[in-house]
C-alpha positions in Angstrom: 0.0 -185.9 68.1 -2.4 -183.1 67.9 -2.5 -181.1 64.6 -0.6 -177.9 64.4 -3.8 -175.9 64.5 -5.0 -177.6 67.7 -1.6 -177.1 69.4 -1.5 -173.4 68.6 -5.1 -173.0 69.6 -4.4 -174.5 73.0 -1.3 -172.4 73.5 -3.1 -169.2 72.6 -6.4 -170.1 74.3 -8.5 -169.7 71.2 -10.6 -172.1 69.0 -8.9 -174.4 66.5 -11.1 -172.9 63.7 -9.7 -169.5 64.3 -6.2 -170.8 63.9 -7.0 -172.9 60.9 -8.6 -169.8 59.2 -5.6 -167.6 60.0 -3.1 -170.1 58.7 -5.0 -170.3 55.4 -4.9 -166.5 55.2 -1.1 -166.4 55.9 -0.5 -169.2 53.4 -2.3 -167.1 50.8 0.1 -164.2 51.4 -2.0 -162.0 53.7 0.0 -159.9 56.2 -0.6 -159.7 59.9 -1.8 -156.1 59.8 -4.2 -156.8 57.0 -5.6 -159.9 58.8 -5.9 -158.1 62.2 -7.7 -155.1 60.7 -9.8 -156.4 57.8 -10.4 -160.1 58.4 -11.9 -160.2 61.9 -14.9 -162.2 60.9 -12.7 -165.0 59.5 -10.3 -165.1 62.5 -12.7 -164.4 65.3 -11.1 -161.0 65.9 -7.6 -162.2 66.8 -5.5 -159.2 67.5 -2.1 -158.4 66.1 -0.2 -159.7 69.1 -2.0 -163.1 69.0 -1.4 -163.2 65.2 2.3 -162.5 65.6 2.5 -165.3 68.2 0.6 -167.6 66.0 2.8 -166.8 63.0 6.0 -167.5 65.1 4.6 -170.8 66.5 3.5 -171.9 63.1 7.0 -171.4 61.8 8.5 -173.4 64.6 6.0 -176.3 64.4 6.3 -176.6 60.7 10.1 -176.7 61.1 9.6 -179.4 63.7 7.4 -181.4 61.4 9.9 -181.1 58.6 12.7 -182.4 60.9 10.4 -185.2 62.2 9.8 -186.4 58.6 13.5 -186.3 57.8 14.4 -188.3 61.0 11.7 -190.9 60.3 13.0 -191.3 56.7 16.6 -191.7 58.0 15.8 -194.3 60.6 13.6 -196.2 58.2 16.4 -196.3 55.6 18.6 -197.9 58.2 15.9 -200.6 58.8 15.6 -199.7 62.5 12.2 -198.0 62.6 10.0 -199.9 65.1 6.4 -199.1 65.8 7.3 -197.9 69.3 10.0 -195.6 68.0 7.8 -194.2 65.3 5.1 -193.4 68.0 7.7 -191.7 70.2 8.9 -189.6 67.4 5.4 -188.7 66.4 4.7 -187.5 69.9 7.9 -185.5 70.3 6.7 -181.9 70.9 10.1 -180.1 70.9 13.2 -180.1 68.8 15.3 -181.2 71.8 13.1 -184.3 72.4 13.2 -185.1 68.7 17.0 -185.0 68.6 17.3 -187.1 71.8 15.3 -189.8 70.1 17.4 -189.6 66.9 20.7 -189.6 68.7 21.3 -193.4 68.6 20.6 -193.5 64.9 22.4 -190.3 63.8 25.4 -190.9 61.6 28.6 -190.1 63.4 32.3 -190.7 63.2 33.6 -194.0 64.5 33.8 -194.0 68.3 35.6 -196.2 70.8 32.3 -198.0 71.4 31.8 -198.7 67.7 35.3 -200.0 67.4 34.7 -202.3 70.3 31.4 -203.5 68.8 33.2 -204.3 65.5 35.7 -206.4 67.6 32.8 -208.5 69.0 32.9 -207.0 72.5 29.1 -206.3 72.5 28.5 -209.8 73.8 30.8 -209.2 76.8 29.1 -205.8 77.5 25.6 -207.4 77.4 26.8 -210.3 79.5 28.1 -208.2 82.4 25.2 -205.7 82.2 22.5 -208.4 82.2 24.1 -210.6 84.8 26.6 -208.9 87.1 27.4 -212.3 88.8 29.9 -212.9 86.0 33.5 -212.0 86.9 34.6 -209.2 84.5 38.3 -210.2 84.5 37.5 -213.9 83.8 35.0 -213.1 81.1 37.3 -210.5 79.4 40.0 -213.1 79.0 37.8 -214.9 76.4 37.7 -211.7 74.2 41.4 -210.9 74.0 42.1 -210.0 70.4 45.5 -208.4 69.7 44.7 -208.0 66.0 42.0 -205.4 67.0 44.2 -203.8 69.7 42.4 -205.5 72.6 45.5 -207.3 73.8 44.7 -207.8 77.5 41.8 -208.0 79.9 42.1 -204.2 80.8 41.7 -203.2 77.1 38.8 -205.6 76.6 36.9 -204.3 79.6 37.7 -200.7 78.5 36.1 -201.5 75.1 33.0 -203.1 76.7 32.7 -200.0 79.0 32.6 -197.7 76.1 29.9 -199.8 74.4 27.6 -199.4 77.5 28.6 -195.7 78.0 27.5 -194.9 74.5 24.3 -196.9 74.9 23.5 -195.2 78.2 24.3 -191.7 76.8 21.9 -192.2 73.9 18.9 -193.2 76.0 16.2 -190.6 75.3 14.3 -191.2 78.5 17.4 -190.9 80.7 18.5 -187.7 78.9 15.1 -186.2 79.7 15.2 -187.2 83.3 18.7 -185.7 83.8 17.8 -182.6 81.9 14.7 -182.0 84.0 16.7 -182.5 87.2 19.4 -180.1 86.2 16.8 -177.5 85.1 15.0 -177.7 88.5 17.9 -178.2 91.0 21.2 -177.0 89.4 23.0 -173.8 90.2 24.5 -171.6 87.4 27.9 -170.8 88.7 30.0 -168.0 87.3 33.6 -167.3 88.2 36.2 -164.8 87.1 39.1 -166.2 85.0 42.2 -166.0 87.1 44.2 -162.9 86.1 41.4 -161.3 84.3 40.0 -159.3 87.3 41.2 -156.0 86.0 40.4 -156.3 82.3 37.0 -157.8 83.0 36.0 -155.3 85.7 32.7 -154.6 83.9 31.7 -158.2 84.7 32.6 -157.8 88.4 29.0 -158.6 89.5 29.6 -162.1 88.2 33.1 -162.8 89.5 31.7 -165.1 92.2 28.0 -165.6 91.4 25.8 -168.6 92.1 22.1 -168.6 91.2 19.4 -171.3 90.8 19.5 -172.2 87.1 15.7 -172.1 86.8 15.5 -168.5 88.1 18.2 -166.9 86.0 16.7 -163.8 84.2 17.5 -163.1 80.6 19.7 -160.1 81.2 21.9 -161.9 83.7 22.2 -165.0 81.5 23.3 -162.9 78.5 25.7 -160.9 80.6 27.4 -164.1 81.9 27.5 -165.6 78.4 29.1 -162.4 77.0 31.6 -162.5 79.8 32.5 -166.1 79.0 32.7 -165.4 75.3 35.1 -162.5 75.9 37.3 -164.7 78.1 36.6 -163.0 81.5 34.3 -165.5 83.1 33.7 -169.2 83.3 30.2 -170.6 83.6 29.1 -174.1 84.7 26.2 -176.0 86.2 26.6 -177.2 89.8 24.5 -179.9 91.4 25.3 -181.7 94.7 28.8 -182.1 96.0 31.2 -181.2 93.1 34.4 -182.1 95.1 36.8 -184.7 93.5 35.9 -188.3 94.3 32.3 -187.6 95.3 29.3 -189.2 93.8 27.3 -186.9 91.6 23.5 -187.0 91.9 23.2 -187.5 88.2 25.3 -190.7 88.5 22.7 -192.0 91.0 19.9 -191.3 88.5 21.8 -193.1 85.7 22.4 -196.1 88.0 18.7 -196.2 89.0 17.5 -195.8 85.4 19.4 -199.0 84.4 18.7 -200.8 87.7 22.4 -201.0 88.5 22.7 -201.8 92.2 25.4 -202.7 94.7 24.8 -206.2 95.7 28.5 -207.0 95.9 28.4 -209.1 92.8 31.6 -209.5 90.8 30.6 -207.0 88.0 28.9 -204.4 90.3 32.0 -202.3 90.8 32.8 -202.4 87.0 29.2 -201.3 86.2 29.5 -198.5 88.7 32.6 -197.3 86.8 30.6 -197.4 83.6 27.9 -195.2 85.2 30.5 -192.7 86.5 32.2 -192.4 83.2 28.9 -192.1 81.4 28.1 -189.0 83.4 31.6 -187.4 83.6 32.8 -188.2 80.1 29.7 -188.5 78.0 26.8 -186.6 79.5 28.0 -183.9 81.8 29.4 -181.5 79.2 26.7 -182.5 76.7 23.8 -181.7 78.9 25.5 -178.5 80.2 26.0 -177.3 76.6 22.4 -178.3 75.8 20.9 -176.5 78.8 23.1 -173.4 78.3 21.8 -173.4 74.7 18.2 -173.5 75.9 18.9 -170.8 78.5 20.6 -168.6 75.8 17.7 -169.2 73.4 15.1 -168.2 76.1 17.2 -165.2 77.1 17.6 -164.1 73.5 13.8 -164.4 73.0 13.2 -162.3 76.0 15.8 -159.7 75.0 14.3 -159.6 71.5 10.9 -159.1 73.0 12.1 -156.2 75.2 13.9 -154.7 72.2 10.7 -155.0 70.1 8.6 -153.5 72.8 10.9 -150.4 73.2 11.1 -150.0 69.4 7.3 -150.1 69.2 7.0 -147.3 71.7 9.7 -145.2 70.1 8.1 -145.6 66.6 4.7 -144.6 68.0 6.1 -141.6 69.9 4.1 -138.5 69.6 4.9 -136.5 66.5 5.4 -132.7 66.8 3.5 -132.4 63.6 3.9 -130.6 60.2 5.8 -127.5 61.4 8.9 -125.8 60.0 11.8 -127.2 62.0 15.5 -126.4 62.5 17.6 -129.4 63.3 20.9 -129.2 65.1 23.4 -132.0 65.0 25.7 -130.9 67.8 29.5 -131.0 67.6 32.4 -129.3 69.3 35.6 -129.3 67.2 33.8 -130.1 63.9 31.0 -127.7 64.6 27.3 -128.0 64.7 25.5 -129.1 61.5 22.3 -127.2 60.8 19.3 -128.0 58.6 16.0 -126.3 58.2 13.1 -128.4 56.8 9.6 -127.2 56.0 6.3 -128.7 57.3 6.5 -131.6 54.8 10.2 -132.4 55.7 11.6 -130.8 52.5 15.1 -129.3 53.1 15.1 -125.5 52.8 18.5 -124.5 54.1 21.7 -125.9 55.7 24.7 -124.5 57.5 27.7 -125.4 59.7 28.4 -123.2 62.7 31.1 -123.3 65.4 29.6 -121.9 68.7 31.5 -124.2 71.1 35.1 -124.9 72.1 37.7 -124.6 70.6 36.1 -122.1 68.1 33.8 -120.2 70.5 31.9 -118.3 67.7 28.8 -118.0 69.9 27.6 -114.6 68.7 28.2 -115.3 65.0 26.3 -118.6 65.4 23.4 -116.9 67.0 23.3 -114.4 64.2 23.3 -117.1 61.5 20.6 -119.1 63.2 18.4 -116.1 63.8 18.7 -115.2 60.2 17.6 -118.8 59.2 14.7 -118.8 61.7 13.3 -115.5 60.5 13.8 -116.3 56.8 11.9 -119.6 57.1 9.6 -118.8 60.0 10.9 -121.7 62.1 8.5 -123.0 64.8 10.5 -125.9 66.3 14.2 -126.5 67.1 15.3 -130.1 67.3 18.6 -130.7 69.1 20.4 -134.1 68.8 21.4 -135.5 72.2 25.0 -136.4 71.3 28.3 -134.7 72.2 27.7 -131.0 72.7 24.0 -131.3 73.1 23.7 -129.5 76.4 25.9 -126.7 75.1 23.7 -126.5 72.0 20.6 -126.6 74.2 21.8 -123.3 75.9 22.3 -121.9 72.4 18.7 -122.8 71.5 17.5 -121.1 74.7 19.2 -117.9 73.7 17.9 -118.2 70.2 14.3 -118.6 71.4 14.7 -115.5 73.7 16.2 -113.5 70.8 13.2 -114.1 68.6 10.1 -114.1 70.8 7.8 -113.2 67.9 8.4 -116.7 66.4 7.2 -118.4 69.5 9.6 -121.3 68.9 10.0 -124.4 71.1 13.2 -126.4 71.5 13.2 -130.2 72.0 16.1 -132.6 72.7 15.8 -135.5 70.3 17.5 -138.9 70.3 20.0 -139.0 67.5 20.6 -142.7 67.7 21.0 -144.1 64.2 21.2 -140.6 62.5 24.8 -141.2 61.5 23.9 -144.7 60.1 21.2 -143.1 58.0 23.5 -140.3 56.9 25.9 -142.7 55.3 23.2 -145.1 53.9 22.4 -145.7 50.3 18.9 -144.4 51.0 20.2 -141.1 52.2 22.5 -140.8 49.2 19.5 -141.3 46.9 17.4 -138.8 48.9 20.1 -136.1 49.2 22.7 -136.8 46.5 24.1 -133.2 46.6 24.0 -132.9 50.4 27.1 -133.5 52.5 26.9 -136.7 54.7 27.4 -134.6 57.9 24.4 -132.4 57.1 22.1 -135.3 56.4 22.2 -136.1 60.1 20.8 -132.7 60.9 17.9 -133.3 58.5 17.2 -136.6 60.1 17.1 -135.0 63.6 14.7 -132.3 62.4 12.4 -134.8 60.7 12.3 -137.3 63.5 10.9 -134.5 65.7 8.1 -133.8 63.1 7.2 -137.5 62.6 9.4 -140.1 64.4 7.8 -143.0 62.6 8.3 -141.6 59.1 12.0 -140.9 59.7 13.0 -143.9 61.8 11.7 -146.4 59.3 14.7 -145.3 57.1 17.1 -146.7 59.7 18.0 -150.3 60.5 16.0 -150.9 63.7 19.1 -152.4 65.3 20.8 -149.0 65.0 18.1 -147.1 66.8 19.6 -147.9 70.2 16.7 -149.3 72.3 17.9 -152.9 72.8 20.1 -154.7 75.3 22.6 -157.3 74.2 21.3 -156.9 70.7 24.6 -158.2 69.2 24.5 -161.3 71.4 21.2 -162.6 70.1 20.1 -164.5 67.0 20.4 -161.8 64.3 17.8 -163.5 62.0 15.2 -163.8 64.8 16.0 -160.2 65.9 15.6 -158.9 62.4 12.3 -160.8 61.9 10.9 -159.5 65.2 11.9 -155.9 64.6 10.6 -155.9 61.0 7.3 -157.1 62.3 7.2 -154.3 64.9 7.9 -151.7 62.2 5.3 -153.2 59.9 2.7 -153.2 62.7 3.5 -149.6 63.7 3.4 -148.1 60.1 0.2 -149.8 59.3 -1.4 -148.9 62.6 -0.8 -145.2 61.7 -1.3 -145.4 57.9 0.5 -143.2 55.4 -0.3 -140.4 53.0 0.4 -142.0 49.6 1.1 -138.6 48.1 3.8 -137.6 50.6 5.3 -140.8 51.9 8.9 -141.8 51.2 9.6 -145.1 49.5 11.1 -146.3 52.8 7.8 -145.7 54.6 5.8 -147.2 51.7 7.9 -150.3 51.8 6.6 -151.1 55.2 2.9 -151.0 54.1 1.1 -154.3 54.1 1.5 -156.0 50.7 4.2 -153.7 49.4 7.9 -154.2 49.0 10.9 -152.0 48.0 10.2 -152.4 44.3 6.5 -151.5 44.5 7.3 -148.6 46.8 9.7 -147.1 44.3 7.2 -147.7 41.5 4.6 -145.7 43.5 7.0 -142.8 44.1 8.1 -142.8 40.4 4.5 -142.9 39.2 3.6 -140.1 41.6 6.6 -138.0 40.4 5.7 -138.6 36.7 1.9 -138.2 36.8 1.3 -136.0 39.9 -0.5 -136.8 43.1 -2.9 -139.7 43.3 -6.5 -138.5 43.3 -8.0 -141.8 44.5 -7.0 -145.2 45.9 -8.2 -146.9 42.7 -5.6 -144.8 40.8 -2.9 -147.0 42.5 -3.9 -149.9 40.2 -2.2 -148.0 37.4 1.2 -148.4 39.1 3.3 -151.0 37.4 3.2 -154.4 39.1 0.6 -153.4 41.6 -2.0 -156.0 41.0 -5.4 -156.8 42.6 -3.9 -158.9 45.5 -1.4 -156.2 46.4 -4.2 -153.6 46.2 -6.3 -155.7 48.5 -3.5 -156.0 51.1 -2.3 -152.3 51.0 -5.2 -150.0 50.1 -6.7 -149.8 53.5 -3.4 -148.4 54.9 -2.8 -145.9 52.2 -4.5 -142.5 52.5 -5.4 -140.1 49.7 -6.1 -136.8 51.4 -8.5 -134.4 49.8 -9.3 -136.9 47.0 -12.5 -137.5 45.1 -13.8 -140.0 47.6 -13.7 -138.9 51.3 -13.3 -142.5 52.3 -9.9 -142.6 50.6 -8.6 -140.5 53.5 -9.8 -143.0 56.1 -8.9 -146.6 57.2 -12.1 -147.9 55.6 -11.1 -150.5 53.1 -12.3 -150.0 49.4 -13.9 -153.5 49.6 -16.4 -152.1 52.2 -17.2 -148.9 50.4 -20.6 -150.4 49.3 -21.4 -151.0 52.9 -20.8 -147.3 53.8 -22.9 -146.3 50.8 -25.7 -148.5 52.2 -25.4 -147.0 55.7 -25.6 -143.5 54.1 -28.7 -144.5 52.1 -30.4 -146.2 55.0 -29.9 -143.2 57.2 -30.7 -140.7 54.4 -27.3 -139.0 54.9 -24.5 -138.0 52.6 -21.3 -139.8 53.2 -19.3 -136.6 53.7 -21.9 -135.4 56.3 -21.7 -138.8 58.1 -17.9 -138.5 58.6 -17.1 -137.0 62.0 -20.7 -136.8 63.2 -20.1 -138.6 66.5 -23.5 -137.9 68.1 -25.4 -139.4 65.1 -23.0 -142.3 64.5 -23.0 -143.4 68.1 -26.8 -143.7 68.0 -26.6 -146.3 65.2 -26.9 -150.0 65.9 -24.1 -151.9 64.0 -26.2 -155.0 64.0 -28.8 -153.5 61.7 -26.2 -153.2 58.9 -24.8 -156.7 59.0 -25.5 -159.2 56.3 -23.9 -162.3 54.7 -20.9 -160.3 53.4 -20.2 -157.9 56.3 -20.2 -159.1 59.9 -20.6 -157.3 63.2 -16.8 -156.6 63.7 -16.5 -155.0 60.3 -19.6 -152.8 60.7 -18.4 -151.8 64.2 -15.0 -150.8 62.9 -16.4 -148.8 60.0 -18.7 -146.8 62.3 -15.8 -146.1 64.6 -13.7 -145.0 61.6 -16.4 -142.7 60.3 -16.6 -141.2 63.8 -12.8 -140.4 63.9 -11.5 -140.9 60.4 -7.7 -141.8 60.1 -7.4 -141.5 63.9 -3.7 -141.5 64.9 -3.0 -144.0 67.7 0.0 -142.0 68.8 -0.1 -139.8 72.0 -0.2 -136.1 72.3 3.2 -134.4 71.9 5.0 -133.5 75.1 8.7 -132.7 75.9 11.0 -133.1 78.9 12.8 -130.1 80.3 16.4 -130.9 81.4 17.7 -128.9 84.3 20.0 -126.0 83.6 23.6 -126.5 84.8 23.3 -130.3 84.8 25.2 -131.3 81.7 27.6 -134.1 82.8 28.0 -136.8 85.5 30.2 -134.4 87.5 27.2 -132.0 87.8 25.0 -134.6 89.5 24.4 -134.4 93.2 22.8 -137.0 95.4 19.2 -136.2 96.1 18.7 -134.1 92.9 15.2 -134.4 91.5 15.3 -134.1 87.7 13.0 -134.5 84.7 14.0 -137.0 82.1 12.8 -139.2 79.2 12.6 -143.0 79.4 14.9 -144.3 76.6 14.8 -148.1 77.2 12.8 -150.5 79.4 14.3 -153.8 80.4 13.2 -156.6 82.7 15.3 -155.2 85.5 14.3 -151.6 85.2 14.2 -148.5 83.0 17.0 -146.2 81.6 16.3 -142.5 81.7 18.0 -139.7 79.7 18.5 -136.8 82.2 20.7 -134.7 79.8 24.2 -135.8 80.9 25.1 -137.9 77.9 24.7 -141.1 80.0 21.4 -142.7 80.8 20.6 -143.5 84.4 19.0 -146.7 85.6 15.9 -146.8 87.7 16.0 -150.4 89.1 12.7 -152.3 89.0 12.6 -152.0 92.8 12.6 -148.2 92.6 10.0 -147.7 89.9 7.0 -147.5 92.2 5.9 -147.5 95.8 4.0 -150.7 95.1 5.5 -154.0 93.9 6.4 -154.1 90.2 6.7 -157.4 88.4 7.1 -156.1 84.9 8.7 -152.6 84.4 6.6 -152.2 81.2 3.5 -152.0 83.4 4.8 -148.8 84.9 6.8 -147.0 82.1 7.5 -147.2 78.4 10.0 -145.7 76.1 9.3 -142.0 75.5 7.6 -141.4 78.9 8.5 -138.2 80.7 9.3 -138.9 84.3 10.6 -137.3 87.5 13.6 -139.1 89.1 15.8 -138.7 92.1 19.6 -139.2 91.9 20.5 -142.0 94.2 24.1 -142.8 93.3 26.7 -141.7 90.8 29.7 -143.9 89.8 31.9 -141.7 87.6 34.7 -144.3 86.9 32.1 -146.8 85.6 29.8 -144.1 84.1 26.8 -145.4 86.1 23.9 -143.4 87.5 21.4 -144.9 89.9 18.0 -143.2 89.9 14.7 -143.7 91.7 11.1 -142.7 90.8 10.2 -143.0 94.5 10.8 -139.5 95.9 10.8 -141.0 99.5 14.0 -143.0 98.8 17.2 -141.8 100.6 20.3 -141.4 98.3 23.1 -143.8 99.1 20.8 -146.3 100.6 19.7 -149.4 98.7 16.0 -149.1 97.7 13.8 -151.5 99.6 11.4 -153.2 97.2 7.7 -153.2 98.1 7.7 -157.0 98.1 10.7 -159.2 98.5 11.6 -161.0 95.2 13.7 -164.2 94.9 17.3 -163.1 94.6 20.5 -164.8 93.5 22.1 -166.8 96.3 25.5 -165.7 97.5 28.3 -168.3 97.6 27.7 -169.2 101.3 24.0 -169.6 100.8 24.7 -171.6 97.6 26.9 -174.0 99.5 24.3 -174.5 102.2 21.7 -175.1 99.5 24.1 -177.7 97.9 24.5 -179.5 101.2 20.8 -179.5 102.1 19.0 -179.9 98.8 21.1 -182.4 96.8 19.0 -185.2 95.5 20.8 -188.1 97.2 23.3 -188.3 100.1 26.7 -189.6 99.4 26.5 -192.6 101.7 24.9 -196.1 101.9 25.1 -199.0 99.5 25.1 -196.8 96.3 28.1 -194.9 97.6 29.9 -198.1 98.5 29.3 -199.3 94.9 30.9 -196.2 93.5 33.8 -196.4 96.0 34.5 -199.9 94.8 34.4 -198.7 91.2 37.0 -196.0 92.0 39.2 -198.7 93.6 38.8 -200.9 90.5 39.9 -198.0 88.3 43.1 -197.5 90.4 44.0 -201.2 89.8 
């Protein structure tokens, strides 16, 4: 078995030395952002995506090795560990393969086969299996034992049958053959539970659905599993002719694996019965459960990846910047909650107004908002996109017209998770004297100024950019989303003198305790004047400083490099570059023409390699460069505020809120996102929607269909598409088979026909069972 480093290197397509070096850094406590940014010489410039994949595979393979050691120890204790078995276990490269090999040795409750073995029927089972020329009825008579409840030939043969069944069902090679065949050739069959058609209408797409198992995409798999879990659907694997009395292709494989043939010997029909029962009683449901588990795991992984990708784009959405902002958390009966925050996000004023039905205090609300805007010189208006948002949008339009001198801009902002934050412990600590309802307005205003800084305060699962997020492994989901947040925060960096403890917690090397210590130290001693001053913070040691310093910015400090992504450990290198070029460090920063003339190679030495020098020169060129895009906003069409306002063929502007494997969801301002199916994203063929759009993109869409009862909107980004007609994809993709096609597939493609000598063998077995 290759080493973990070699396996991961092969999977990632990199050198084993790179993996070994990275594993050493991870084991020392280094974070992925730190390794990706400041240890390029050691890792051979592995990027953050490669490092995350490496970290995940390392976790899996180490768990695999731990399980391998445990299994070897267990079998060895039983005195059953042979050299061949030890070799097979050593070569097992998945947890499934490992568990297959361990199955015969796993401690289990007493089975019918074990009871038969204890009664001495193993000799009969071996006799009939090894030499089918023996007559089962005659041989069974010798093993009748009333004391052990084997009182006649039928009971004895039943016991011997269970011995072989359990032996067959625990054969690792057979399990792998059957699993591979089902993975390649089986259909996933979903059906509605009788009588649940009405209640389960949302799963109507799967009421009669057949699809090749190997082609089931993650979103359909999770939808079917959810429907099954909620009691509306059944799900099964189908292979060959499933009608009663027919021979299943897997039974043929079992018979072939153990060289069971129909030569019309006395025990052939009995052995055929053993094979049939092995499949139908022991292996059918076991392998179906196993394969469904694998499908769910793969689907969950893909769903988590989609969620993580959308979260990444949302966190790195363009910030409107440090401008005084009025946040509106819309409401009808309970009123609109208002908060004004200054350029740094500090709360200046709050109010509750009632412009909409049933209160209709429109003019009084305008007067109140105008007063607040003039008092605080508001520049931006952030409107939450919840209930009453379009009505509030009209309010904002009038407000902007009323105060042209302020040159205000209004922006619709996703309020997903704002209510979660409002009621959180963090919000209570931040605003102990502010009503819960008003905290949401503050969050809406701040997330327009800086989405990243505000959204890190909210559980990523509450931000609303995932599909089937409650159906996936919550531990894996949390781990993946936390990694995304960490990568995003460290990619941007934070101002240590203004960052909240929630934002600081996400910095490489820091945790909640250290983040609180930094804020407390800052509150007590004033702003940090340099990065080195961070070492005075309680419990912030040298290792923590090494991991975090490069991502913490000190603006307008003593050392200009403290405001950049240049790590303090490389300050001597910058000093040498300045000396060699006879320039002052401050004059070097931002002098693009001069810096681009420099050859990075001339500044390398034994301590600093080419990647580090190159990064430093780029950072000096554009210090603390923000990877986020320029701020832009979508303009929702006036008069289009609900599904009833939509008309087929309308062309609207909207914002991508979520990208999935089957398309993209777009907010067009009607409180219900519309779906642009993957086939309607582009005039050219699209394999991955993420190649065309990402969360936060502003797009033009055409309304293709509106289903008001089910609150569904079909959109297209292809302006040539005709509403009401199904979009024709640029290139035909494999699609799920309908029932008729599935039946034809079953008849034509089944692994073995139900005729000939093998069929006769099983027919004889069924006759034997009837006797």
